[in-house]
DRENTORKOL-3810 file (N, C-alpha, C; in nm, 4 decimals):
REM DRENTORKOL-3810
@n.u->2.0904; n.v->1.8361; n.w->0.2794; ca.u->2.1969; ca.v->1.8427; ca.w->0.2146; c.u->2.1603; c.v->1.9898; c.w->0.1477
@n.u->2.2392; n.v->2.0856; n.w->0.1453; ca.u->2.1953; ca.v->2.2122; ca.w->0.0440; c.u->2.2349; c.v->2.1985; c.w->-0.0534
@n.u->2.0979; n.v->2.2640; n.w->-0.1526; ca.u->2.1275; ca.v->2.2234; ca.w->-0.2837; c.u->2.1303; c.v->2.1489; c.w->-0.3347
@n.u->2.0729; n.v->2.0372; n.w->-0.2861; ca.u->2.0485; ca.v->1.9000; ca.w->-0.3481; c.u->1.9495; c.v->1.9219; c.w->-0.4943
@n.u->2.0063; n.v->1.9034; n.w->-0.6175; ca.u->1.9482; ca.v->1.8503; ca.w->-0.7443; c.u->1.9960; c.v->1.7224; c.w->-0.7803
@n.u->1.9278; n.v->1.6479; n.w->-0.7956; ca.u->1.9547; ca.v->1.5467; ca.w->-0.8989; c.u->1.8579; c.v->1.4851; c.w->-0.9773
@n.u->1.8539; n.v->1.5230; n.w->-1.1021; ca.u->1.7585; ca.v->1.4689; ca.w->-1.2141; c.u->1.7727; c.v->1.3206; c.w->-1.2735
@n.u->1.6491; n.v->1.2774; n.w->-1.2671; ca.u->1.6463; ca.v->1.1581; ca.w->-1.3492; c.u->1.5920; c.v->1.1658; c.w->-1.4649
@n.u->1.6806; n.v->1.1644; n.w->-1.5872; ca.u->1.5808; ca.v->1.1421; ca.w->-1.6903; c.u->1.6460; c.v->1.0335; c.w->-1.7950
@n.u->1.5080; n.v->0.9649; n.w->-1.8089; ca.u->1.5337; ca.v->0.8770; ca.w->-1.9281; c.u->1.4729; c.v->0.9029; c.w->-2.0148
@n.u->1.5315; n.v->0.8955; n.w->-2.1593; ca.u->1.4326; ca.v->0.8809; ca.w->-2.3132; c.u->1.4787; c.v->0.8026; c.w->-2.3713
@n.u->1.3758; n.v->0.7253; n.w->-2.4014; ca.u->1.3567; ca.v->0.6081; ca.w->-2.4637; c.u->1.2579; c.v->0.6085; c.w->-2.5824
@n.u->1.2490; n.v->0.5260; n.w->-2.7147; ca.u->1.1829; ca.v->0.5635; ca.w->-2.8351; c.u->1.0423; c.v->0.5255; c.w->-2.7752
@n.u->0.9593; n.v->0.6242; n.w->-2.8140; ca.u->0.8139; ca.v->0.6041; ca.w->-2.7712; c.u->0.7509; c.v->0.5430; c.w->-2.9413
@n.u->0.8054; n.v->0.4782; n.w->-3.0255; ca.u->0.7350; ca.v->0.4494; ca.w->-3.1404; c.u->0.7124; c.v->0.3003; c.w->-3.0898
@n.u->0.6607; n.v->0.2060; n.w->-3.1732; ca.u->0.6683; ca.v->0.0834; ca.w->-3.1455; c.u->0.7613; c.v->0.0047; c.w->-3.1586
@n.u->0.7821; n.v->-0.1161; n.w->-3.0612; ca.u->0.8707; ca.v->-0.1730; ca.w->-3.0360; c.u->0.9083; c.v->-0.2929; c.w->-3.1893
@n.u->1.0472; n.v->-0.2938; n.w->-3.1882; ca.u->1.1009; ca.v->-0.3613; ca.w->-3.2831; c.u->1.1845; c.v->-0.4774; c.w->-3.2449
@n.u->1.1575; n.v->-0.5888; n.w->-3.2917; ca.u->1.2753; ca.v->-0.6795; ca.w->-3.2366; c.u->1.2684; c.v->-0.7060; c.w->-3.0789
@n.u->1.3800; n.v->-0.6935; n.w->-3.0177; ca.u->1.3896; ca.v->-0.6985; ca.w->-2.8723; c.u->1.4016; c.v->-0.5497; c.w->-2.8195
@n.u->1.3662; n.v->-0.4732; n.w->-2.9126; ca.u->1.3537; ca.v->-0.3270; ca.w->-2.8408; c.u->1.2465; c.v->-0.3008; c.w->-2.7651
@n.u->1.2764; n.v->-0.2348; n.w->-2.6488; ca.u->1.1500; ca.v->-0.2147; ca.w->-2.5199; c.u->1.0986; c.v->-0.0416; c.w->-2.5725
@n.u->0.9499; n.v->-0.0720; n.w->-2.5695; ca.u->0.9186; ca.v->0.0714; ca.w->-2.5650; c.u->0.8497; c.v->0.1033; c.w->-2.4683
@n.u->0.9203; n.v->0.2256; n.w->-2.3931; ca.u->0.8619; ca.v->0.2831; ca.w->-2.2772; c.u->0.8770; c.v->0.4302; c.w->-2.2729
@n.u->0.8320; n.v->0.4965; n.w->-2.2219; ca.u->0.7789; ca.v->0.6364; ca.w->-2.2159; c.u->0.9125; c.v->0.7095; c.w->-2.1620
@n.u->0.9064; n.v->0.8568; n.w->-2.2009; ca.u->0.9961; ca.v->0.9388; ca.w->-2.1720; c.u->0.9627; c.v->0.9859; c.w->-1.9976
@n.u->1.0364; n.v->0.9584; n.w->-1.9217; ca.u->1.0274; ca.v->1.0133; ca.w->-1.7963; c.u->1.1511; c.v->1.1214; c.w->-1.7171
@n.u->1.1167; n.v->1.2179; n.w->-1.6621; ca.u->1.1659; ca.v->1.2860; ca.w->-1.5987; c.u->1.1501; c.v->1.3537; c.w->-1.5092
@n.u->1.2009; n.v->1.2874; n.w->-1.3823; ca.u->1.1654; ca.v->1.3082; ca.w->-1.2530; c.u->1.2795; c.v->1.3748; c.w->-1.1838
@n.u->1.2523; n.v->1.5179; n.w->-1.1160; ca.u->1.3547; ca.v->1.6002; ca.w->-1.0632; c.u->1.3476; c.v->1.5381; c.w->-0.9138
@n.u->1.4357; n.v->1.4533; n.w->-0.9012; ca.u->1.4440; ca.v->1.4190; ca.w->-0.7384; c.u->1.4345; c.v->1.5045; c.w->-0.6551
@n.u->1.5408; n.v->1.6126; n.w->-0.6764; ca.u->1.5430; ca.v->1.7220; ca.w->-0.5566; c.u->1.4120; c.v->1.8088; c.w->-0.5340
@n.u->1.3187; n.v->1.8173; n.w->-0.6010; ca.u->1.2087; ca.v->1.8773; ca.w->-0.6176; c.u->1.0802; c.v->1.7803; c.w->-0.6004
@n.u->1.0998; n.v->1.6689; n.w->-0.5798; ca.u->0.9722; ca.v->1.5674; ca.w->-0.5465; c.u->1.0085; c.v->1.4832; c.w->-0.4334
@n.u->1.1325; n.v->1.4593; n.w->-0.3857; ca.u->1.1457; ca.v->1.3494; ca.w->-0.2779; c.u->1.2036; c.v->1.4422; c.w->-0.1229
@n.u->1.1631; n.v->1.3989; n.w->-0.0580; ca.u->1.2720; ca.v->1.4532; ca.w->0.0841; c.u->1.3822; c.v->1.4318; c.w->0.0793
@n.u->1.4553; n.v->1.5350; n.w->0.1642; ca.u->1.5986; ca.v->1.4857; ca.w->0.1812; c.u->1.6166; c.v->1.3526; c.w->0.2023
@n.u->1.7662; n.v->1.2846; n.w->0.1817; ca.u->1.7679; ca.v->1.1864; ca.w->0.2333; c.u->1.7121; c.v->1.0599; c.w->0.1647
@n.u->1.6505; n.v->1.0747; n.w->0.0626; ca.u->1.5506; ca.v->0.9465; ca.w->-0.0369; c.u->1.6312; c.v->0.9908; c.w->-0.1514
@n.u->1.6775; n.v->0.8215; n.w->-0.2196; ca.u->1.7946; ca.v->0.8029; ca.w->-0.3144; c.u->1.6821; c.v->0.7332; c.w->-0.4141
@n.u->1.6979; n.v->0.7470; n.w->-0.5320; ca.u->1.6893; ca.v->0.6232; ca.w->-0.6504; c.u->1.7807; c.v->0.4974; c.w->-0.6227
@n.u->1.7036; n.v->0.3940; n.w->-0.5611; ca.u->1.8447; ca.v->0.2729; ca.w->-0.5220; c.u->1.8322; c.v->0.1787; c.w->-0.6696
@n.u->1.7451; n.v->0.1994; n.w->-0.7577; ca.u->1.7482; ca.v->0.0676; ca.w->-0.8610; c.u->1.6548; c.v->0.1481; c.w->-1.0054
@n.u->1.6860; n.v->0.1321; n.w->-1.1097; ca.u->1.6429; ca.v->0.1741; ca.w->-1.2356; c.u->1.6308; c.v->0.0335; c.w->-1.2957
@n.u->1.5491; n.v->-0.0033; n.w->-1.3716; ca.u->1.5391; ca.v->-0.1362; ca.w->-1.4460; c.u->1.4329; c.v->-0.0923; c.w->-1.5568
@n.u->1.4912; n.v->-0.0969; n.w->-1.6832; ca.u->1.4510; ca.v->-0.0693; ca.w->-1.8281; c.u->1.3549; c.v->-0.2143; c.w->-1.8740
@n.u->1.3825; n.v->-0.3058; n.w->-1.8201; ca.u->1.2903; ca.v->-0.4162; ca.w->-1.8661; c.u->1.2141; c.v->-0.4722; c.w->-1.7907
@n.u->1.1025; n.v->-0.3710; n.w->-1.6845; ca.u->1.0540; ca.v->-0.4304; ca.w->-1.6019; c.u->0.9228; c.v->-0.4847; c.w->-1.6352
@n.u->0.8490; n.v->-0.5334; n.w->-1.5362; ca.u->0.6880; ca.v->-0.5525; ca.w->-1.5363; c.u->0.6514; c.v->-0.5335; c.w->-1.4074
@n.u->0.5570; n.v->-0.5001; n.w->-1.3588; ca.u->0.4869; ca.v->-0.4711; ca.w->-1.2154; c.u->0.5144; c.v->-0.5803; c.w->-1.1250
@n.u->0.5307; n.v->-0.5940; n.w->-1.0422; ca.u->0.5523; ca.v->-0.6771; ca.w->-0.9268; c.u->0.4175; c.v->-0.7654; c.w->-0.9078
@n.u->0.3604; n.v->-0.8872; n.w->-0.9400; ca.u->0.2703; ca.v->-0.9468; ca.w->-0.9078; c.u->0.1942; c.v->-0.9565; c.w->-1.0526
@n.u->0.2747; n.v->-0.9533; n.w->-1.1447; ca.u->0.2185; ca.v->-0.9625; ca.w->-1.2705; c.u->0.3384; c.v->-1.0542; c.w->-1.3783
@n.u->0.2773; n.v->-1.1550; n.w->-1.4869; ca.u->0.3477; ca.v->-1.2080; ca.w->-1.5432; c.u->0.4788; c.v->-1.1183; c.w->-1.5732
@n.u->0.5837; n.v->-1.2081; n.w->-1.5722; ca.u->0.7318; ca.v->-1.1528; ca.w->-1.5888; c.u->0.7964; c.v->-1.2113; c.w->-1.7009
@n.u->0.7358; n.v->-1.2318; n.w->-1.8002; ca.u->0.8157; ca.v->-1.2697; ca.w->-1.9070; c.u->0.8323; c.v->-1.1667; c.w->-1.9738
@n.u->1.0025; n.v->-1.1855; n.w->-2.0206; ca.u->1.0043; ca.v->-1.0583; ca.w->-2.0925; c.u->0.9602; c.v->-1.0246; c.w->-2.2323
@n.u->0.9505; n.v->-0.9271; n.w->-2.2826; ca.u->0.8655; ca.v->-0.8980; ca.w->-2.4224; c.u->0.8532; c.v->-0.7549; c.w->-2.4351
@n.u->0.7796; n.v->-0.7477; n.w->-2.5522; ca.u->0.7686; ca.v->-0.6071; ca.w->-2.5974; c.u->0.6990; c.v->-0.5090; c.w->-2.4968
@n.u->0.6347; n.v->-0.5702; n.w->-2.4146; ca.u->0.5448; ca.v->-0.4650; ca.w->-2.3207; c.u->0.6095; c.v->-0.4415; c.w->-2.1837
@n.u->0.7554; n.v->-0.5000; n.w->-2.1750; ca.u->0.8193; ca.v->-0.4524; ca.w->-2.0465; c.u->0.8127; c.v->-0.2853; c.w->-2.0681
@n.u->0.8704; n.v->-0.2609; n.w->-1.9021; ca.u->0.8483; ca.v->-0.0925; ca.w->-1.9110; c.u->0.9697; c.v->-0.0741; c.w->-1.8069
@n.u->0.9423; n.v->0.0408; n.w->-1.7457; ca.u->1.0725; ca.v->0.0924; ca.w->-1.6686; c.u->1.0285; c.v->0.0896; c.w->-1.5121
@n.u->1.1214; n.v->0.0198; n.w->-1.4286; ca.u->1.0933; ca.v->0.0374; ca.w->-1.2731; c.u->1.1964; c.v->0.1431; c.w->-1.2444
@n.u->1.1489; n.v->0.2002; n.w->-1.1428; ca.u->1.1988; ca.v->0.3118; ca.w->-1.0497; c.u->1.1880; c.v->0.2827; c.w->-0.9154
@n.u->1.3119; n.v->0.2537; n.w->-0.8413; ca.u->1.2872; ca.v->0.2303; ca.w->-0.6776; c.u->1.3535; c.v->0.3349; c.w->-0.5889
@n.u->1.2618; n.v->0.4001; n.w->-0.5388; ca.u->1.2989; ca.v->0.4960; ca.w->-0.4381; c.u->1.3399; c.v->0.4418; c.w->-0.2911
@n.u->1.4224; n.v->0.4807; n.w->-0.2112; ca.u->1.4612; ca.v->0.4031; ca.w->-0.0867; c.u->1.4839; c.v->0.5457; c.w->0.0154
@n.u->1.4103; n.v->0.5301; n.w->0.1206; ca.u->1.4454; ca.v->0.6248; ca.w->0.1957; c.u->1.5073; c.v->0.6247; c.w->0.3169
@n.u->1.5396; n.v->0.7011; n.w->0.4163; ca.u->1.6301; ca.v->0.6823; ca.w->0.5567; c.u->1.5818; c.v->0.5973; c.w->0.6312
@n.u->1.4593; n.v->0.6138; n.w->0.6391; ca.u->1.3918; ca.v->0.5523; ca.w->0.7851; c.u->1.3884; c.v->0.3619; c.w->0.7970
@n.u->1.4146; n.v->0.3369; n.w->0.9112; ca.u->1.4258; ca.v->0.1838; ca.w->0.9408; c.u->1.2879; c.v->0.1474; c.w->0.9636
@n.u->1.2014; n.v->0.0815; n.w->0.8810; ca.u->1.0280; ca.v->0.0304; ca.w->0.9112; c.u->1.0257; c.v->-0.1271; c.w->0.8945
@n.u->0.9132; n.v->-0.1403; n.w->0.9641; ca.u->0.8659; ca.v->-0.2702; ca.w->0.9425; c.u->0.8592; c.v->-0.3131; c.w->0.7872
@n.u->0.8602; n.v->-0.4432; n.w->0.7314; ca.u->0.8510; ca.v->-0.4522; ca.w->0.5998; c.u->0.7391; c.v->-0.5376; c.w->0.5906
@n.u->0.7032; n.v->-0.5947; n.w->0.4900; ca.u->0.5913; ca.v->-0.7163; ca.w->0.4864; c.u->0.5438; c.v->-0.8249; c.w->0.5729
@n.u->0.6731; n.v->-0.8441; n.w->0.6143; ca.u->0.6701; ca.v->-0.9857; ca.w->0.7491; c.u->0.7329; c.v->-0.9390; c.w->0.8704
@n.u->0.7455; n.v->-0.8138; n.w->0.8919; ca.u->0.7508; ca.v->-0.7538; ca.w->1.0137; c.u->0.8975; c.v->-0.7661; c.w->1.0539
@n.u->0.9909; n.v->-0.7863; n.w->0.9136; ca.u->1.1171; ca.v->-0.7599; ca.w->0.9334; c.u->1.1702; c.v->-0.6087; c.w->0.9548
@n.u->1.2740; n.v->-0.5593; n.w->0.9786; ca.u->1.3277; ca.v->-0.4275; ca.w->0.9758; c.u->1.3959; c.v->-0.4418; c.w->0.8266
@n.u->1.3624; n.v->-0.2783; n.w->0.7527; ca.u->1.3890; ca.v->-0.2654; ca.w->0.6320; c.u->1.4004; c.v->-0.1190; c.w->0.6322
@n.u->1.4491; n.v->-0.0687; n.w->0.4917; ca.u->1.4500; ca.v->0.0651; ca.w->0.4603; c.u->1.2845; c.v->0.1078; c.w->0.4153
@n.u->1.2520; n.v->0.2051; n.w->0.3975; ca.u->1.1310; ca.v->0.2386; ca.w->0.3835; c.u->1.1585; c.v->0.2473; c.w->0.2186
@n.u->1.0437; n.v->0.1886; n.w->0.1271; ca.u->1.1245; ca.v->0.1875; ca.w->-0.0142; c.u->0.9389; c.v->0.1487; c.w->-0.0818
@n.u->0.9561; n.v->0.2137; n.w->-0.1992; ca.u->0.8465; ca.v->0.1794; ca.w->-0.3348; c.u->0.9276; c.v->0.2199; c.w->-0.4112
@n.u->0.8554; n.v->0.1327; n.w->-0.5389; ca.u->0.9032; ca.v->0.1180; ca.w->-0.7305; c.u->0.7650; c.v->0.1942; c.w->-0.7593
@n.u->0.8136; n.v->0.2475; n.w->-0.8875; ca.u->0.7201; ca.v->0.2656; ca.w->-0.9775; c.u->0.7136; c.v->0.1981; c.w->-1.0878
@n.u->0.6590; n.v->0.1532; n.w->-1.1650; ca.u->0.6672; ca.v->0.1165; ca.w->-1.3022; c.u->0.5598; c.v->0.1756; c.w->-1.4040
@n.u->0.6402; n.v->0.2542; n.w->-1.5269; ca.u->0.6217; ca.v->0.3106; ca.w->-1.5947; c.u->0.5758; c.v->0.2241; c.w->-1.7387
@n.u->0.4410; n.v->0.1649; n.w->-1.7839; ca.u->0.4327; ca.v->0.0887; ca.w->-1.8970; c.u->0.3754; c.v->0.1070; c.w->-1.9748
@n.u->0.4151; n.v->0.1217; n.w->-2.0910; ca.u->0.3546; ca.v->0.1761; ca.w->-2.2483; c.u->0.2072; c.v->0.1243; c.w->-2.2502
@n.u->0.1552; n.v->0.2040; n.w->-2.3451; ca.u->0.0246; ca.v->0.1506; ca.w->-2.3375; c.u->-0.0148; c.v->-0.0153; c.w->-2.4068
@n.u->0.1035; n.v->-0.0490; n.w->-2.4727; ca.u->0.1043; ca.v->-0.1888; ca.w->-2.5174; c.u->0.0877; c.v->-0.2929; c.w->-2.3979
@n.u->0.1340; n.v->-0.2487; n.w->-2.2879; ca.u->0.1363; ca.v->-0.3311; ca.w->-2.1731; c.u->-0.0106; c.v->-0.3741; c.w->-2.1048
@n.u->-0.0394; n.v->-0.5513; n.w->-2.0911; ca.u->-0.1605; ca.v->-0.6198; ca.w->-2.0412; c.u->-0.1407; c.v->-0.6795; c.w->-1.9328
@n.u->-0.1996; n.v->-0.6352; n.w->-1.8250; ca.u->-0.1764; ca.v->-0.7012; ca.w->-1.7187; c.u->-0.2101; c.v->-0.8057; c.w->-1.6823
@n.u->-0.1018; n.v->-0.9380; n.w->-1.6838; ca.u->-0.1703; ca.v->-1.0840; ca.w->-1.6605; c.u->-0.1087; c.v->-1.1316; c.w->-1.4928
@n.u->-0.2197; n.v->-1.1276; n.w->-1.4143; ca.u->-0.1654; ca.v->-1.1644; ca.w->-1.2500; c.u->-0.1137; c.v->-1.3020; c.w->-1.2788
@n.u->-0.0413; n.v->-1.2994; n.w->-1.2030; ca.u->0.0628; ca.v->-1.4261; ca.w->-1.1615; c.u->-0.0432; c.v->-1.5214; c.w->-1.0851
@n.u->-0.0173; n.v->-1.6525; n.w->-1.2018; ca.u->-0.1087; ca.v->-1.7693; ca.w->-1.1444; c.u->-0.0914; c.v->-1.8195; c.w->-1.0236
@n.u->-0.1976; n.v->-1.8603; n.w->-0.9394; ca.u->-0.2061; ca.v->-1.9131; ca.w->-0.8335; c.u->-0.0673; c.v->-2.0155; c.w->-0.7982
@n.u->0.0047; n.v->-2.0377; n.w->-0.6937; ca.u->-0.0263; ca.v->-1.9687; ca.w->-0.5708; c.u->0.0093; c.v->-1.8218; c.w->-0.5594
@n.u->0.0328; n.v->-1.7128; n.w->-0.6622; ca.u->0.0336; ca.v->-1.5906; ca.w->-0.6950; c.u->0.1799; c.v->-1.5711; c.w->-0.6203
@n.u->0.1919; n.v->-1.4335; n.w->-0.5564; ca.u->0.3099; ca.v->-1.3505; ca.w->-0.5070; c.u->0.3055; c.v->-1.3906; c.w->-0.3589
@n.u->0.3970; n.v->-1.3863; n.w->-0.2609; ca.u->0.3955; ca.v->-1.3547; ca.w->-0.1353; c.u->0.3368; c.v->-1.2194; c.w->-0.0773
@n.u->0.3671; n.v->-1.1274; n.w->-0.1475; ca.u->0.3199; ca.v->-0.9820; ca.w->-0.1191; c.u->0.2227; c.v->-0.9530; c.w->-0.1825
@n.u->0.1370; n.v->-0.8304; n.w->-0.1528; ca.u->0.0631; ca.v->-0.7687; ca.w->-0.2196; c.u->0.1322; c.v->-0.7234; c.w->-0.3817
@n.u->0.0591; n.v->-0.7459; n.w->-0.4613; ca.u->0.0633; ca.v->-0.6863; ca.w->-0.6001; c.u->0.0916; c.v->-0.5513; c.w->-0.6330
@n.u->0.1783; n.v->-0.5220; n.w->-0.7316; ca.u->0.1708; ca.v->-0.3450; ca.w->-0.7467; c.u->0.0078; c.v->-0.2910; c.w->-0.7686
@n.u->-0.0403; n.v->-0.1773; n.w->-0.7802; ca.u->-0.1454; ca.v->-0.1306; ca.w->-0.8302; c.u->-0.1107; c.v->0.0002; c.w->-0.9006
@n.u->-0.2175; n.v->0.0037; n.w->-0.9990; ca.u->-0.2353; ca.v->0.1114; ca.w->-1.0933; c.u->-0.2871; c.v->0.2441; c.w->-1.0115
@n.u->-0.1983; n.v->0.3169; n.w->-1.0363; ca.u->-0.2271; ca.v->0.4608; ca.w->-0.9671; c.u->-0.2627; c.v->0.5851; c.w->-1.0633
@n.u->-0.2787; n.v->0.5294; n.w->-1.1920; ca.u->-0.2958; ca.v->0.6081; ca.w->-1.2921; c.u->-0.2212; c.v->0.6434; c.w->-1.4386
@n.u->-0.2444; n.v->0.6922; n.w->-1.5357; ca.u->-0.2018; ca.v->0.7153; ca.w->-1.6336; c.u->-0.1365; c.v->0.8494; c.w->-1.6847
@n.u->-0.0394; n.v->0.8450; n.w->-1.7479; ca.u->0.0155; ca.v->0.9424; ca.w->-1.7750; c.u->-0.0549; c.v->1.0367; c.w->-1.9064
@n.u->-0.0322; n.v->1.1690; n.w->-1.9055; ca.u->-0.1114; ca.v->1.2324; ca.w->-2.0350; c.u->-0.0684; c.v->1.1705; c.w->-2.1653
@n.u->0.0078; n.v->1.0749; n.w->-2.1888; ca.u->0.1057; ca.v->1.0283; ca.w->-2.3059; c.u->0.0057; c.v->0.8745; c.w->-2.2894
@n.u->-0.0868; n.v->0.8346; n.w->-2.2109; ca.u->-0.1315; ca.v->0.7339; ca.w->-2.2076; c.u->-0.0669; c.v->0.6013; c.w->-2.1471
@n.u->0.0706; n.v->0.6298; n.w->-2.0847; ca.u->0.1395; ca.v->0.5071; ca.w->-2.0261; c.u->0.0499; c.v->0.4960; c.w->-1.8986
@n.u->0.0562; n.v->0.3637; n.w->-1.8487; ca.u->0.0005; ca.v->0.3352; ca.w->-1.7302; c.u->0.1081; c.v->0.3516; c.w->-1.6161
@n.u->0.1131; n.v->0.3756; n.w->-1.5155; ca.u->0.1515; ca.v->0.3961; ca.w->-1.4003; c.u->0.1460; c.v->0.2902; c.w->-1.2711
@n.u->0.2176; n.v->0.2230; n.w->-1.2432; ca.u->0.2020; ca.v->0.1272; ca.w->-1.1263; c.u->0.2784; c.v->0.1679; c.w->-1.0427
@n.u->0.2444; n.v->0.0949; n.w->-0.8862; ca.u->0.3090; ca.v->0.1326; ca.w->-0.7759; c.u->0.3051; c.v->0.0109; c.w->-0.7124
@n.u->0.4216; n.v->-0.0112; n.w->-0.6134; ca.u->0.4851; ca.v->-0.1548; ca.w->-0.5345; c.u->0.5395; c.v->-0.0381; c.w->-0.4102
@n.u->0.4488; n.v->-0.1033; n.w->-0.2997; ca.u->0.5094; ca.v->-0.0326; ca.w->-0.1868; c.u->0.5734; c.v->-0.1120; c.w->-0.0785
@n.u->0.6747; n.v->-0.1531; n.w->-0.0816; ca.u->0.7711; ca.v->-0.2349; ca.w->-0.0216; c.u->0.7648; c.v->-0.2334; c.w->0.1444
@n.u->0.7386; n.v->-0.1322; n.w->0.1695; ca.u->0.7389; ca.v->-0.1232; ca.w->0.3330; c.u->0.6180; c.v->-0.0182; c.w->0.3846
@n.u->0.6435; n.v->0.0376; n.w->0.5148; ca.u->0.5737; ca.v->0.1337; ca.w->0.5431; c.u->0.6758; c.v->0.2686; c.w->0.5041
@n.u->0.6178; n.v->0.3787; n.w->0.4802; ca.u->0.6776; ca.v->0.5027; ca.w->0.4440; c.u->0.6291; c.v->0.6072; c.w->0.5571
@n.u->0.7393; n.v->0.6203; n.w->0.6201; ca.u->0.7308; ca.v->0.7456; ca.w->0.7434; c.u->0.7520; c.v->0.8486; c.w->0.7092
@n.u->0.8752; n.v->0.8984; n.w->0.6449; ca.u->0.9552; ca.v->1.0194; ca.w->0.6011; c.u->0.8819; c.v->1.0472; c.w->0.4743
@n.u->0.8064; n.v->0.9845; n.w->0.4304; ca.u->0.7440; ca.v->1.0889; ca.w->0.2993; c.u->0.6354; c.v->1.0448; c.w->0.3181
@n.u->0.5367; n.v->1.0998; n.w->0.4013; ca.u->0.3670; ca.v->1.0974; ca.w->0.3852; c.u->0.2685; c.v->1.1295; c.w->0.2603
@n.u->0.3318; n.v->1.1881; n.w->0.1772; ca.u->0.2350; ca.v->1.2477; ca.w->0.0615; c.u->0.3129; c.v->1.1973; c.w->-0.0661
@n.u->0.4186; n.v->1.0676; n.w->-0.0572; ca.u->0.4683; ca.v->1.0363; ca.w->-0.1799; c.u->0.4015; c.v->1.0195; c.w->-0.2732
@n.u->0.2831; n.v->0.9674; n.w->-0.2674; ca.u->0.1832; ca.v->0.9196; ca.w->-0.3989; c.u->0.1514; c.v->1.0160; c.w->-0.4697
@n.u->0.0707; n.v->1.1280; n.w->-0.3881; ca.u->0.0653; ca.v->1.2479; ca.w->-0.4114; c.u->0.1875; c.v->1.3409; c.w->-0.5260
@n.u->0.2741; n.v->1.3208; n.w->-0.4770; ca.u->0.3984; ca.v->1.3941; ca.w->-0.4957; c.u->0.4484; c.v->1.3235; c.w->-0.6563
@n.u->0.4527; n.v->1.2066; n.w->-0.6278; ca.u->0.4905; ca.v->1.1244; ca.w->-0.7954; c.u->0.3836; c.v->1.1417; c.w->-0.8853
@n.u->0.2214; n.v->1.1408; n.w->-0.8361; ca.u->0.1485; ca.v->1.1399; ca.w->-0.9127; c.u->0.1340; c.v->1.3106; c.w->-0.9954
@n.u->0.1860; n.v->1.4009; n.w->-0.8923; ca.u->0.2008; ca.v->1.5443; ca.w->-0.9539; c.u->0.3042; c.v->1.5413; c.w->-1.0512
@n.u->0.4254; n.v->1.4916; n.w->-1.0140; ca.u->0.5453; ca.v->1.4892; ca.w->-1.1303; c.u->0.5473; c.v->1.4135; c.w->-1.2546
@n.u->0.4564; n.v->1.3283; n.w->-1.2170; ca.u->0.4123; ca.v->1.2390; ca.w->-1.3549; c.u->0.2949; c.v->1.2869; c.w->-1.4379
@n.u->0.2067; n.v->1.4183; n.w->-1.3835; ca.u->0.1230; ca.v->1.4711; ca.w->-1.4276; c.u->-0.0165; c.v->1.3463; c.w->-1.4635
@n.u->-0.0124; n.v->1.2876; n.w->-1.3520; ca.u->-0.1532; ca.v->1.1989; ca.w->-1.3569; c.u->-0.2387; c.v->1.3011; c.w->-1.2986
@n.u->-0.3548; n.v->1.2778; n.w->-1.3790; ca.u->-0.4631; ca.v->1.3962; ca.w->-1.3211; c.u->-0.4875; c.v->1.3337; c.w->-1.1761
@n.u->-0.5656; n.v->1.4665; n.w->-1.0870; ca.u->-0.5987; ca.v->1.4124; ca.w->-0.9637; c.u->-0.7476; c.v->1.3644; c.w->-0.9991
@n.u->-0.8124; n.v->1.3521; n.w->-1.1075; ca.u->-0.9100; ca.v->1.2872; ca.w->-1.0771; c.u->-0.9591; c.v->1.1498; c.w->-1.1033
@n.u->-0.8352; n.v->1.1118; n.w->-1.1450; ca.u->-0.8025; ca.v->0.9368; ca.w->-1.1939; c.u->-0.8108; c.v->0.8547; c.w->-1.0512
@n.u->-0.9218; n.v->0.7589; n.w->-1.0666; ca.u->-0.9168; ca.v->0.6339; ca.w->-0.9958; c.u->-0.7674; c.v->0.5768; c.w->-0.9533
@n.u->-0.7440; n.v->0.5041; n.w->-0.8396; ca.u->-0.6685; ca.v->0.3984; ca.w->-0.8325; c.u->-0.6920; c.v->0.2807; c.w->-0.8272
@n.u->-0.6537; n.v->0.1975; n.w->-0.9222; ca.u->-0.7126; ca.v->0.0196; ca.w->-0.9021; c.u->-0.6316; c.v->-0.0539; c.w->-0.8528
@n.u->-0.7459; n.v->-0.1146; n.w->-0.7443; ca.u->-0.6521; ca.v->-0.2366; ca.w->-0.6838; c.u->-0.6123; c.v->-0.3385; c.w->-0.7954
@n.u->-0.5131; n.v->-0.3995; n.w->-0.7841; ca.u->-0.4619; ca.v->-0.4930; ca.w->-0.8944; c.u->-0.5331; c.v->-0.6447; c.w->-0.8614
@n.u->-0.6004; n.v->-0.7154; n.w->-0.9156; ca.u->-0.6726; ca.v->-0.8450; ca.w->-0.8841; c.u->-0.7179; c.v->-0.9354; c.w->-0.9684
@n.u->-0.7684; n.v->-1.0288; n.w->-0.9595; ca.u->-0.7900; ca.v->-1.1174; ca.w->-1.0649; c.u->-0.8610; c.v->-1.0656; c.w->-1.1879
@n.u->-0.9657; n.v->-0.9884; n.w->-1.1704; ca.u->-1.0320; ca.v->-0.9189; ca.w->-1.2582; c.u->-0.9743; c.v->-0.7985; c.w->-1.3081
@n.u->-0.8533; n.v->-0.7683; n.w->-1.2847; ca.u->-0.7745; ca.v->-0.6323; ca.w->-1.3229; c.u->-0.7317; c.v->-0.6564; c.w->-1.4673
@n.u->-0.6855; n.v->-0.8010; n.w->-1.5396; ca.u->-0.6473; ca.v->-0.8446; ca.w->-1.6478; c.u->-0.7682; c.v->-0.7900; c.w->-1.7395
@n.u->-0.8950; n.v->-0.7729; n.w->-1.7285; ca.u->-1.0237; ca.v->-0.7939; ca.w->-1.7962; c.u->-1.0598; c.v->-0.6236; c.w->-1.8261
@n.u->-0.9826; n.v->-0.5512; n.w->-1.7754; ca.u->-1.0235; ca.v->-0.4121; ca.w->-1.7611; c.u->-0.9482; c.v->-0.3346; c.w->-1.8839
@n.u->-1.0154; n.v->-0.2620; n.w->-1.9499; ca.u->-0.9723; ca.v->-0.2249; ca.w->-2.0989; c.u->-0.8919; c.v->-0.1162; c.w->-2.0236
@n.u->-0.7631; n.v->-0.0823; n.w->-2.0993; ca.u->-0.7126; ca.v->0.0586; ca.w->-2.1438; c.u->-0.7433; c.v->0.1288; c.w->-2.2311
END
């Protein structure tokens, strides 16, 4: 697509949550700059929690943005599906509480780092990603997640990690 420019810009309060308001960070991703051609934002949820964590609504809910690619690949169970992943931008107030056994049917989301503002960024990869091999590095660059930050696997001990 020639001259492709789509900007996803979501601005919400970055102050303390009051009542049923949700506190999540400002997000600006220039899709045309970061994603290959034919990748789209297929879903946005402003009341999200990372896959594999307690999904109870609350003031620690955040923002989920799902990216979907053009390629048909194998899903978690071997079924044909479109390549996709979801990033979750969570405020500093988010406390990761893993889903209790038996848990989730797929691998839970994992932390890929923190933004300069201290917001936690998780990712859930829903399938193989064939047409965007550097997607994680590109997202980290767009969100200014430092190159020296560790990626943490999410597991039973993750809820005990201090933020």
